[in-house]
Backbone as CSV, one residue per row, in Angstrom:
resi,resn,N_x,N_y,N_z,CA_x,CA_y,CA_z,C_x,C_y,C_z
1,MET,12.282,-2.360,14.099,13.205,-1.271,13.797,12.427,0.031,13.592
2,LYS,12.892,1.113,14.223,12.261,2.414,14.057,12.614,3.014,12.691
3,HIS,11.914,4.108,12.350,12.249,4.757,11.089,13.678,5.291,11.143
4,LEU,14.246,5.527,9.958,15.673,5.821,9.881,15.971,7.320,9.871
5,LYS,17.153,7.630,10.326,17.651,8.997,10.260,17.955,9.344,8.815
6,LYS,17.523,10.518,8.390,17.753,10.933,7.005,19.255,11.098,6.745
7,LYS,19.686,10.609,5.611,21.076,10.755,5.192,21.117,11.350,3.792
8,PHE,22.203,12.065,3.513,22.318,12.778,2.249,23.590,12.360,1.524
9,VAL,23.611,12.622,0.215,24.764,12.246,-0.601,26.022,12.928,-0.076
10,LEU,25.906,14.211,0.276,27.030,14.944,0.852,26.497,15.890,1.909
11,HIS,26.973,15.718,3.144,26.457,16.507,4.267,27.552,16.621,5.315
12,PHE,27.833,17.871,5.721,28.845,18.106,6.756,28.273,19.021,7.825
13,GLN,28.766,18.854,9.029,28.455,19.749,10.134,29.737,20.476,10.519
14,PHE,29.769,21.798,10.319,30.953,22.572,10.670,31.008,22.798,12.178
15,ASN,32.224,22.865,12.713,32.374,23.250,14.113,32.358,24.776,14.206
16,GLU,32.453,25.295,15.424,32.325,26.749,15.625,33.409,27.536,14.888
17,LYS,34.634,27.039,14.910,35.727,27.720,14.218,35.488,27.744,12.718
18,GLN,35.046,26.633,12.162,34.797,26.563,10.721,33.643,27.476,10.328
19,GLN,32.626,27.581,11.181,31.503,28.474,10.879,31.975,29.926,10.812
20,LYS,32.839,30.321,11.740,33.344,31.700,11.726,34.131,31.964,10.447
21,GLU,34.920,30.983,10.020,35.687,31.139,8.787,34.773,31.239,7.574
22,MET,33.696,30.439,7.572,32.744,30.498,6.462,32.052,31.855,6.406
23,ASN,31.760,32.429,7.580,31.069,33.720,7.615,31.946,34.862,7.102
24,GLN,33.241,34.637,7.045,34.150,35.675,6.553,34.304,35.657,5.038
25,ILE,33.757,34.629,4.384,33.828,34.569,2.920,32.880,35.613,2.340
26,PRO,33.351,36.445,1.411,32.488,37.489,0.828,31.256,36.910,0.151
27,ASP,30.149,37.620,0.273,28.903,37.198,-0.363,29.037,37.375,-1.878
28,ALA,28.878,36.291,-2.620,29.058,36.333,-4.082,27.766,36.012,-4.821
29,ARG,26.629,36.172,-4.126,25.371,35.807,-4.770,25.062,36.672,-5.981
30,GLU,25.373,37.963,-5.888,25.068,38.846,-7.016,25.911,38.485,-8.229
31,GLU,27.191,38.196,-7.993,28.060,37.785,-9.107,27.569,36.488,-9.726
32,PHE,27.070,35.582,-8.878,26.561,34.303,-9.389,25.346,34.520,-10.279
33,ARG,24.449,35.421,-9.872,23.236,35.667,-10.650,23.562,36.206,-12.039
34,GLN,24.685,36.909,-12.154,25.043,37.521,-13.434,25.743,36.558,-14.388
35,LEU,26.108,35.373,-13.904,26.759,34.388,-14.766,25.776,33.829,-15.790
36,PRO,26.254,33.458,-16.972,25.381,32.795,-17.958,24.867,31.471,-17.400
37,ASP,23.667,31.071,-17.818,23.079,29.827,-17.329,23.968,28.629,-17.626
38,SER,24.658,28.651,-18.754,25.520,27.526,-19.123,26.637,27.322,-18.091
39,GLU,27.164,28.408,-17.541,28.211,28.299,-16.529,27.629,27.852,-15.189
40,LYS,26.445,28.330,-14.875,25.810,27.941,-13.611,25.550,26.437,-13.575
41,GLU,25.114,25.875,-14.705,24.767,24.456,-14.744,25.971,23.560,-14.526
42,GLU,27.173,24.076,-14.790,28.383,23.280,-14.605,28.878,23.290,-13.165
43,MET,28.276,24.121,-12.325,28.703,24.236,-10.927,27.883,23.323,-10.027
44,ASN,28.533,22.807,-8.989,27.809,22.062,-7.970,27.092,23.034,-7.039
45,ALA,25.915,22.620,-6.588,25.130,23.469,-5.695,25.230,22.962,-4.261
46,PHE,25.417,23.900,-3.314,25.479,23.551,-1.897,24.589,24.499,-1.107
47,LEU,23.965,23.964,-0.087,23.110,24.750,0.793,23.734,24.826,2.174
48,PHE,23.777,26.039,2.740,24.313,26.247,4.078,23.167,26.619,5.021
49,THR,23.213,26.114,6.235,22.200,26.455,7.236,22.824,27.318,8.328
50,GLU,21.974,27.979,9.092,22.459,28.808,10.197,23.097,27.966,11.297
51,GLU,22.782,26.668,11.312,23.360,25.775,12.323,24.722,25.232,11.909
52,GLY,25.248,25.708,10.777,26.569,25.285,10.343,26.601,23.981,9.577
53,GLU,25.493,23.634,8.930,25.458,22.431,8.112,25.551,22.804,6.638
54,ILE,26.129,21.914,5.859,26.202,22.110,4.423,25.690,20.851,3.735
55,PHE,24.826,21.037,2.734,24.231,19.934,1.989,24.517,20.116,0.500
56,GLN,24.892,19.028,-0.150,24.916,19.057,-1.610,23.478,19.053,-2.093
57,ALA,23.194,19.831,-3.149,21.825,19.951,-3.639,21.800,19.784,-5.156
58,PHE,20.617,19.486,-5.663,20.437,19.478,-7.118,19.426,20.551,-7.497
59,ARG,19.541,21.014,-8.724,18.669,22.097,-9.201,17.445,21.531,-9.902
60,TYR,16.330,22.223,-9.700,15.116,21.860,-10.436,14.362,23.151,-10.758
61,ARG,13.964,23.270,-12.012,13.271,24.486,-12.439,11.772,24.234,-12.423
62,ALA,11.056,25.006,-11.625,9.607,24.865,-11.501,8.966,26.243,-11.516
63,ASN,7.941,26.380,-12.343,7.200,27.644,-12.440,8.120,28.827,-12.738
64,GLY,9.092,28.601,-13.609,9.979,29.674,-14.033,11.056,30.035,-13.038
65,LYS,11.178,29.262,-11.963,12.173,29.574,-10.932,13.009,28.335,-10.635
66,THR,14.313,28.520,-10.499,15.201,27.412,-10.153,15.260,27.258,-8.639
67,ILE,14.949,26.060,-8.179,15.010,25.786,-6.748,16.125,24.779,-6.469
68,MET,16.613,24.763,-5.237,17.668,23.856,-4.814,17.085,22.851,-3.822
69,ILE,17.305,21.570,-4.059,16.776,20.517,-3.205,17.937,19.686,-2.673
70,PRO,18.083,19.560,-1.338,19.153,18.709,-0.797,19.061,17.308,-1.395
71,GLU,20.214,16.761,-1.770,20.231,15.482,-2.475,20.296,14.328,-1.472
72,PRO,19.176,13.610,-1.263,19.168,12.535,-0.269,19.906,11.299,-0.767
73,ASN,20.330,10.474,0.168,20.967,9.208,-0.168,19.868,8.198,-0.499
74,PRO,19.783,7.733,-1.745,18.678,6.835,-2.112,18.730,5.497,-1.397
75,VAL,19.919,5.065,-0.985,20.035,3.792,-0.266,19.170,3.821,0.990
76,VAL,19.238,4.917,1.730,18.486,5.036,2.982,16.983,5.154,2.698
77,ILE,16.629,5.877,1.657,15.201,6.015,1.318,14.607,4.663,0.951
78,TYR,15.283,3.918,0.092,14.778,2.603,-0.314,14.692,1.655,0.884
79,PHE,15.737,1.663,1.710,15.751,0.776,2.874,14.604,1.129,3.823
80,ASP,14.394,2.415,4.067,13.352,2.828,5.004,11.963,2.498,4.455
81,SER,11.810,2.543,3.140,10.531,2.152,2.535,10.260,0.674,2.798
82,ALA,11.287,-0.167,2.616,11.134,-1.600,2.895,10.836,-1.835,4.376
83,ARG,11.510,-1.082,5.250,11.266,-1.203,6.694,9.812,-0.886,7.022
84,ASN,9.278,0.131,6.393,7.895,0.520,6.639,6.926,-0.584,6.213
85,TYR,7.190,-1.192,5.060,6.337,-2.294,4.615,6.456,-3.496,5.554
86,SER,7.653,-3.769,6.044,7.850,-4.941,6.901,7.050,-4.819,8.196
87,GLN,6.861,-3.596,8.667,6.102,-3.398,9.903,4.631,-3.770,9.732
88,GLN,4.115,-3.577,8.532,2.710,-3.862,8.283,2.456,-5.317,7.896
89,LEU,3.495,-5.993,7.407,3.313,-7.345,6.888,2.841,-8.334,7.953
90,LYS,3.420,-8.272,9.124,3.062,-9.221,10.168,1.580,-9.120,10.509
91,LYS,1.069,-7.909,10.603,-0.342,-7.707,10.931,-1.247,-8.317,9.868
92,TYR,-0.936,-8.075,8.605,-1.793,-8.581,7.537,-1.664,-10.093,7.388
93,ARG,-0.464,-10.637,7.639,-0.297,-12.086,7.568,-1.161,-12.764,8.627
94,GLU,-1.179,-12.214,9.827,-2.008,-12.780,10.890,-3.488,-12.719,10.530
95,LYS,-3.889,-11.646,9.858,-5.289,-11.518,9.444,-5.672,-12.575,8.415
96,VAL,-4.744,-12.848,7.493,-5.002,-13.861,6.464,-5.322,-15.194,7.119
97,PHE,-4.495,-15.619,8.075,-4.697,-16.922,8.699,-5.868,-16.917,9.676
98,GLU,-6.095,-15.807,10.311,-7.231,-15.719,11.235,-8.540,-15.864,10.482
99,ASN,-8.680,-15.175,9.366,-9.908,-15.252,8.587,-10.032,-16.575,7.848
100,ALA,-8.877,-17.182,7.504,-8.916,-18.454,6.772,-9.482,-19.581,7.624
101,ARG,-9.439,-19.452,8.954,-9.973,-20.507,9.826,-11.490,-20.638,9.678
102,SER,-12.109,-19.550,9.290,-13.557,-19.584,9.037,-13.817,-19.107,7.620
103,PHE,-13.146,-19.799,6.669,-13.114,-19.328,5.282,-14.504,-19.152,4.682
104,GLU,-15.393,-20.110,4.942,-16.706,-20.044,4.312,-17.466,-18.791,4.720
105,GLU,-17.292,-18.408,5.976,-18.006,-17.223,6.460,-17.244,-15.932,6.156
106,ASN,-15.947,-16.041,5.824,-15.146,-14.824,5.711,-14.290,-14.814,4.448
107,PHE,-14.861,-15.222,3.339,-14.130,-15.240,2.075,-13.625,-13.851,1.711
108,VAL,-14.461,-12.847,1.900,-14.075,-11.475,1.549,-12.872,-11.035,2.363
109,GLY,-12.855,-11.397,3.653,-11.728,-11.022,4.505,-10.437,-11.668,4.064
110,VAL,-10.481,-12.977,3.800,-9.277,-13.677,3.350,-8.767,-13.073,2.052
111,ASN,-9.659,-12.857,1.128,-9.280,-12.322,-0.182,-8.654,-10.941,-0.057
112,GLY,-9.302,-10.051,0.687,-8.790,-8.691,0.821,-7.499,-8.618,1.592
113,ASP,-7.386,-9.405,2.672,-6.178,-9.364,3.491,-4.967,-9.873,2.715
114,PHE,-5.107,-10.963,1.979,-3.959,-11.465,1.224,-3.615,-10.524,0.073
115,TYR,-4.629,-9.902,-0.517,-4.393,-8.946,-1.597,-3.428,-7.855,-1.133
116,TRP,-3.717,-7.272,0.043,-2.860,-6.200,0.553,-1.559,-6.735,1.124
117,TYR,-1.601,-7.932,1.664,-0.377,-8.544,2.176,0.646,-8.710,1.053
118,PHE,0.218,-9.279,-0.055,1.176,-9.505,-1.147,1.621,-8.194,-1.782
119,SER,0.727,-7.220,-1.806,1.113,-5.907,-2.326,2.277,-5.334,-1.527
120,MET,2.193,-5.425,-0.204,3.267,-4.913,0.655,4.511,-5.800,0.596
121,ALA,4.313,-7.125,0.513,5.449,-8.045,0.452,6.278,-7.816,-0.810
122,SER,5.612,-7.647,-1.943,6.342,-7.427,-3.193,7.028,-6.066,-3.189
123,SER,6.381,-5.061,-2.596,7.015,-3.740,-2.497,8.245,-3.803,-1.592
124,TYR,8.140,-4.536,-0.493,9.277,-4.745,0.406,10.459,-5.332,-0.360
125,ALA,10.214,-6.400,-1.121,11.289,-7.071,-1.854,11.948,-6.138,-2.857
126,ILE,11.145,-5.388,-3.580,11.681,-4.470,-4.584,12.530,-3.385,-3.932
127,PHE,11.994,-2.736,-2.907,12.702,-1.621,-2.284,13.956,-2.080,-1.549
128,LEU,13.897,-3.199,-0.836,15.061,-3.624,-0.065,16.196,-4.059,-0.986
129,PHE,15.862,-4.778,-2.044,16.931,-5.189,-2.960,17.466,-3.995,-3.749
130,THR,16.599,-3.047,-4.077,17.055,-1.831,-4.760,18.017,-1.046,-3.872
131,ALA,17.748,-1.019,-2.561,18.678,-0.370,-1.627,20.044,-1.040,-1.686
132,LEU,20.045,-2.366,-1.746,21.299,-3.115,-1.807,22.051,-2.833,-3.101
133,GLU,21.344,-2.867,-4.225,21.989,-2.589,-5.514,22.541,-1.169,-5.556
134,ALA,21.757,-0.219,-5.068,22.206,1.171,-5.073,23.443,1.339,-4.205
135,PHE,23.478,0.644,-3.065,24.630,0.752,-2.178,25.887,0.179,-2.831
136,VAL,25.774,-0.990,-3.438,26.934,-1.618,-4.068,27.470,-0.740,-5.193
137,ASN,26.590,-0.240,-6.050,27.040,0.608,-7.159,27.647,1.920,-6.662
138,LYS,27.052,2.480,-5.600,27.562,3.731,-5.026,28.955,3.544,-4.425
139,SER,29.259,2.326,-3.980,30.528,2.064,-3.300,31.721,1.974,-4.245
140,ILE,31.471,1.881,-5.536,32.568,1.709,-6.499,33.180,3.078,-6.819
141,PRO,34.452,3.293,-6.524,35.090,4.596,-6.784,35.155,4.900,-8.287
142,PRO,35.170,6.173,-8.657,35.208,6.554,-10.082,36.387,5.974,-10.841
143,ASP,37.542,5.853,-10.202,38.738,5.379,-10.894,39.012,3.895,-10.647
144,PHE,38.029,3.176,-10.114,38.246,1.767,-9.775,38.337,0.905,-11.030
145,GLU,39.189,-0.114,-10.961,39.338,-1.061,-12.065,39.238,-2.475,-11.489
146,TYR,38.242,-3.209,-11.927,38.025,-4.573,-11.442,38.745,-5.564,-12.346
147,ARG,39.519,-6.437,-11.718,40.285,-7.445,-12.445,39.642,-8.815,-12.233
148,ARG,39.201,-9.422,-13.316,38.589,-10.747,-13.252,39.498,-11.750,-13.960
149,GLU,39.902,-12.760,-13.230,40.767,-13.780,-13.821,39.935,-14.760,-14.638
150,ILE,40.419,-15.073,-15.855,39.731,-16.006,-16.734,40.713,-17.109,-17.131
151,GLN,40.370,-17.892,-18.125,41.201,-19.038,-18.506,42.584,-18.608,-18.990
152,ASP,43.515,-19.564,-18.887,44.888,-19.360,-19.374,45.570,-18.182,-18.690
153,LYS,45.214,-17.930,-17.421,45.836,-16.880,-16.624,45.648,-15.477,-17.210
154,ARG,44.657,-15.356,-18.059,44.345,-14.028,-18.592,43.456,-13.266,-17.609
155,VAL,43.432,-11.952,-17.771,42.667,-11.090,-16.869,41.789,-10.147,-17.684
156,GLU,40.514,-10.048,-17.290,39.600,-9.065,-17.881,39.558,-7.842,-16.967
157,LEU,39.583,-6.664,-17.557,39.523,-5.419,-16.793,38.192,-4.715,-17.034
158,PHE,37.602,-4.196,-15.955,36.329,-3.479,-16.033,36.467,-2.157,-15.289
159,ASN,36.074,-1.052,-15.940,36.044,0.221,-15.223,34.728,0.329,-14.452
160,ARG,34.540,1.448,-13.781,33.370,1.585,-12.909,32.060,1.421,-13.670
161,ALA,31.940,2.091,-14.797,30.701,2.007,-15.574,30.446,0.584,-16.044
162,GLN,31.496,-0.115,-16.457,31.340,-1.494,-16.913,30.958,-2.423,-15.772
163,VAL,31.521,-2.202,-14.602,31.150,-3.011,-13.438,29.666,-2.843,-13.137
164,GLN,29.193,-1.602,-13.135,27.797,-1.332,-12.812,26.849,-1.960,-13.826
165,ARG,27.231,-1.935,-15.113,26.334,-2.413,-16.173,26.475,-3.905,-16.467
166,GLU,27.689,-4.430,-16.414,27.954,-5.752,-16.978,28.193,-6.866,-15.961
167,ILE,28.577,-6.524,-14.735,28.874,-7.548,-13.739,27.602,-7.928,-12.983
168,GLN,27.361,-9.228,-12.846,26.178,-9.700,-12.144,26.261,-9.363,-10.649
169,PHE,25.094,-9.241,-10.034,25.021,-8.804,-8.649,25.868,-9.657,-7.717
170,LEU,25.738,-10.991,-7.788,26.457,-11.853,-6.848,27.967,-11.713,-6.995
171,GLU,28.439,-11.505,-8.207,29.873,-11.297,-8.393,30.307,-9.966,-7.802
172,LYS,29.464,-8.959,-7.927,29.776,-7.664,-7.320,29.950,-7.803,-5.804
173,VAL,29.026,-8.539,-5.185,29.046,-8.664,-3.732,30.188,-9.552,-3.254
174,LYS,30.434,-10.645,-3.980,31.447,-11.608,-3.554,32.871,-11.184,-3.906
175,SER,33.042,-10.477,-5.030,34.395,-10.187,-5.513,34.708,-8.701,-5.639
176,VAL,33.789,-7.938,-6.243,34.080,-6.525,-6.513,34.127,-5.720,-5.215
177,LEU,33.088,-5.818,-4.401,33.025,-5.022,-3.180,34.180,-5.321,-2.225
178,PRO,34.555,-6.581,-2.030,35.731,-6.853,-1.185,37.015,-6.230,-1.730
179,GLN,37.156,-6.159,-3.070,38.330,-5.486,-3.632,38.297,-3.988,-3.328
180,VAL,37.122,-3.407,-3.389,36.979,-1.972,-3.134,37.235,-1.650,-1.667
181,LYS,36.642,-2.438,-0.771,36.637,-2.119,0.664,37.744,-2.801,1.460
182,GLY,38.363,-3.833,0.893,39.424,-4.523,1.615,38.935,-5.459,2.701
183,LYS,37.667,-5.831,2.694,37.114,-6.807,3.627,35.898,-7.454,2.976
184,ASN,35.479,-8.606,3.523,34.505,-9.430,2.821,33.400,-9.901,3.768
185,PHE,32.214,-9.291,3.622,31.065,-9.671,4.442,30.649,-11.110,4.161
186,VAL,30.698,-11.515,2.911,30.225,-12.841,2.519,31.001,-13.941,3.229
187,SER,32.324,-13.809,3.293,33.137,-14.838,3.936,33.069,-14.763,5.459
188,GLU,32.839,-13.586,6.010,32.778,-13.441,7.467,31.411,-13.805,8.044
189,PHE,30.355,-13.556,7.273,28.986,-13.779,7.767,28.194,-14.580,6.739
190,THR,28.648,-15.803,6.502,28.035,-16.639,5.468,26.553,-16.867,5.730
191,HIS,26.171,-17.111,6.989,24.772,-17.399,7.303,23.873,-16.192,7.030
192,LYS,24.385,-14.987,7.275,23.599,-13.785,6.989,23.469,-13.566,5.484
193,PHE,24.530,-13.899,4.774,24.487,-13.709,3.326,23.459,-14.632,2.674
194,GLU,23.177,-15.787,3.276,22.163,-16.680,2.731,20.800,-15.991,2.676
195,TYR,20.515,-15.152,3.654,19.247,-14.421,3.658,19.220,-13.374,2.548
196,ILE,20.370,-12.767,2.282,20.445,-11.787,1.201,20.239,-12.467,-0.148
197,LYS,20.768,-13.670,-0.307,20.540,-14.419,-1.548,19.055,-14.763,-1.722
198,LYS,18.409,-15.123,-0.604,16.978,-15.419,-0.678,16.179,-14.161,-1.031
199,LEU,16.641,-13.011,-0.532,15.994,-11.750,-0.916,16.096,-11.546,-2.421
200,LYS,17.265,-11.803,-2.988,17.428,-11.661,-4.432,16.484,-12.594,-5.192
201,GLU,16.367,-13.834,-4.723,15.472,-14.792,-5.374,14.025,-14.298,-5.332
202,PHE,13.611,-13.787,-4.173,12.247,-13.273,-4.025,12.048,-12.057,-4.923
203,ARG,12.996,-11.124,-4.889,12.892,-9.939,-5.744,12.806,-10.329,-7.216
204,ASP,13.628,-11.283,-7.642,13.609,-11.709,-9.041,12.257,-12.293,-9.428
205,GLU,11.665,-13.075,-8.526,10.349,-13.650,-8.810,9.285,-12.563,-8.945
206,VAL,9.413,-11.523,-8.127,8.455,-10.419,-8.188,8.692,-9.559,-9.429
207,ALA,9.951,-9.180,-9.646,10.263,-8.263,-10.744,10.101,-8.912,-12.107
208,HIS,10.254,-10.232,-12.183,10.143,-10.954,-13.455,9.079,-12.044,-13.320
209,THR,7.907,-11.636,-12.853,6.842,-12.590,-12.570,6.476,-13.393,-13.807
210,LYS,6.477,-14.712,-13.640,6.147,-15.616,-14.740,4.927,-16.451,-14.361
211,SER,4.171,-16.807,-15.364,3.023,-17.680,-15.164,3.438,-19.102,-15.506
212,TYR,3.324,-20.008,-14.540,3.722,-21.394,-14.751,2.486,-22.219,-15.091
213,GLU,2.419,-22.635,-16.324,1.239,-23.340,-16.816,1.373,-24.838,-16.576
214,GLY,0.445,-25.409,-15.811,0.450,-26.844,-15.594,-0.857,-27.480,-16.008
215,GLY,-1.761,-26.682,-16.509,-3.070,-27.171,-16.900,-4.074,-26.043,-16.856
216,PRO,-5.277,-26.263,-17.301,-6.280,-25.190,-17.377,-6.677,-24.616,-16.028
217,THR,-6.486,-25.388,-14.950,-6.862,-24.872,-13.628,-5.664,-24.790,-12.694
218,ALA,-4.453,-24.807,-13.256,-3.248,-24.782,-12.423,-3.114,-23.453,-11.686
219,ASN,-2.508,-23.511,-10.490,-2.224,-22.284,-9.742,-0.947,-21.671,-10.299
220,SER,-1.084,-20.810,-11.288,0.062,-20.300,-12.041,1.058,-19.541,-11.174
221,TYR,0.600,-18.899,-10.106,1.482,-18.064,-9.282,1.617,-18.596,-7.854
222,GLU,1.276,-19.856,-7.662,1.286,-20.413,-6.311,2.665,-20.330,-5.657
223,ASN,3.720,-20.673,-6.395,5.068,-20.648,-5.822,5.444,-19.256,-5.329
224,LEU,5.085,-18.250,-6.098,5.387,-16.871,-5.717,4.641,-16.488,-4.442
225,TYR,3.358,-16.833,-4.373,2.566,-16.456,-3.214,2.998,-17.222,-1.962
226,VAL,3.351,-18.494,-2.124,3.854,-19.259,-0.987,5.180,-18.675,-0.498
227,MET,6.043,-18.291,-1.439,7.316,-17.669,-1.079,7.076,-16.410,-0.251
228,SER,6.067,-15.642,-0.631,5.787,-14.401,0.102,5.304,-14.678,1.519
229,LEU,4.611,-15.799,1.733,4.106,-16.136,3.068,5.189,-16.716,3.969
230,GLU,6.210,-17.326,3.370,7.242,-17.997,4.152,8.520,-17.172,4.304
231,PHE,8.603,-16.052,3.633,9.822,-15.250,3.663,10.027,-14.645,5.048
232,GLU,11.280,-14.572,5.498,11.606,-14.026,6.824,11.958,-12.537,6.689
233,TYR,10.950,-11.702,6.772,11.085,-10.281,6.472,11.928,-9.544,7.512
234,GLU,11.629,-9.720,8.783,12.313,-8.954,9.820,13.791,-9.326,9.907
235,LYS,14.078,-10.620,9.899,15.469,-11.059,10.001,16.273,-10.597,8.788
236,THR,15.673,-10.694,7.602,16.366,-10.255,6.387,16.659,-8.763,6.441
237,LEU,15.717,-7.985,6.940,15.917,-6.540,7.058,17.106,-6.237,7.968
238,LEU,17.191,-6.917,9.081,18.291,-6.691,10.019,19.636,-7.109,9.423
239,PHE,19.661,-8.219,8.697,20.918,-8.673,8.092,21.340,-7.748,6.953
240,MET,20.360,-7.181,6.264,20.677,-6.190,5.227,21.285,-4.942,5.855
241,ARG,20.737,-4.522,6.983,21.329,-3.404,7.720,22.769,-3.719,8.098
242,ASP,23.005,-4.948,8.577,24.353,-5.353,8.972,25.308,-5.327,7.779
243,PHE,24.828,-5.762,6.632,25.661,-5.777,5.425,26.093,-4.365,5.044
244,ILE,25.136,-3.460,4.973,25.435,-2.088,4.559,26.339,-1.403,5.577
245,ASN,26.017,-1.544,6.864,26.813,-0.882,7.900,28.192,-1.517,8.078
246,TYR,28.358,-2.745,7.649,29.669,-3.397,7.676,30.641,-2.641,6.767
247,TYR,30.147,-2.196,5.629,30.992,-1.483,4.678,30.952,0.032,4.865
248,GLU,29.851,0.554,5.372,29.739,2.003,5.623,29.064,2.194,6.983
249,PRO,29.832,2.142,8.058,29.268,2.180,9.411,28.333,3.367,9.637
250,GLY,27.163,3.063,10.205,26.227,4.116,10.578,25.335,4.625,9.473
251,LEU,25.445,4.087,8.262,24.594,4.599,7.177,23.126,4.290,7.462
252,ILE,22.845,3.058,7.879,21.479,2.703,8.259,21.371,2.886,9.773
253,GLU,20.732,3.977,10.177,20.729,4.385,11.583,19.319,4.770,12.009
254,GLU,18.857,4.165,13.087,17.530,4.517,13.586,17.503,5.947,14.082
255,CYS,16.408,6.629,13.814,16.272,8.029,14.219,15.950,8.098,15.714
256,ASN,16.501,9.115,16.375,16.283,9.280,17.818,15.335,10.428,18.116
257,CYS,14.413,10.711,17.183,13.504,11.836,17.369,12.392,11.546,18.381
258,GLY,12.234,10.266,18.747,11.198,9.918,19.723,9.983,9.244,19.123
259,ARG,9.804,9.360,17.813,8.686,8.675,17.160,8.983,7.178,17.127
260,GLU,7.921,6.365,17.222,8.093,4.917,17.306,7.769,4.210,15.998
261,ASP,7.401,4.938,14.928,7.005,4.262,13.689,8.201,3.739,12.948
């Protein structure tokens, strides 16, 4: 997979008619500068380009000056970071096994190659699952109310903030997201969802790394390292793309700039 097209939290492309209408709006920059800072902070910031694009931006004060930065979509950034790591993993995995065939002569190679391999594998797991979590939480509307049926035909209600904080990930994916979107990836693509569950298991092992003591010379992290060598990185990345684009078509989109990275 090539690198991804940049996406933003809010971004529109005006047509020619809309651009002409925008150009007729009086310039209010001077009036804005005269407003108290407290009023300015309550306003949303938008950036307009000469090509007729508008971006939502956030403010940051640096060196005594307030600057505006277009607000990127973190889902795409996290996903693209995982994609970048996945491209390097295959090369380093091959090096590990190539050097291991002559281990006695190439101990340094085996050690160094696996060191960097696992570094990239764990970063891949963290970033890809973070992209998934960010996407699910972003998909919940501000006024959404999740209804969970419990014993005796009673129902628990959760608002958006409660869903984000209190509902476990698998329940969000299996129940909350289908209520929000009106369709269910899990039931339609069960085999693909199995890879997403394995991603969660891998991420959990990395994020909550535990030492398993079996004796004074036990391989405390062997299960984690074996998991990293056997994980299906490329296929999982593609199925994650399918999951996100199933609910928000085109969000994960390869860039057509011509670069092959």
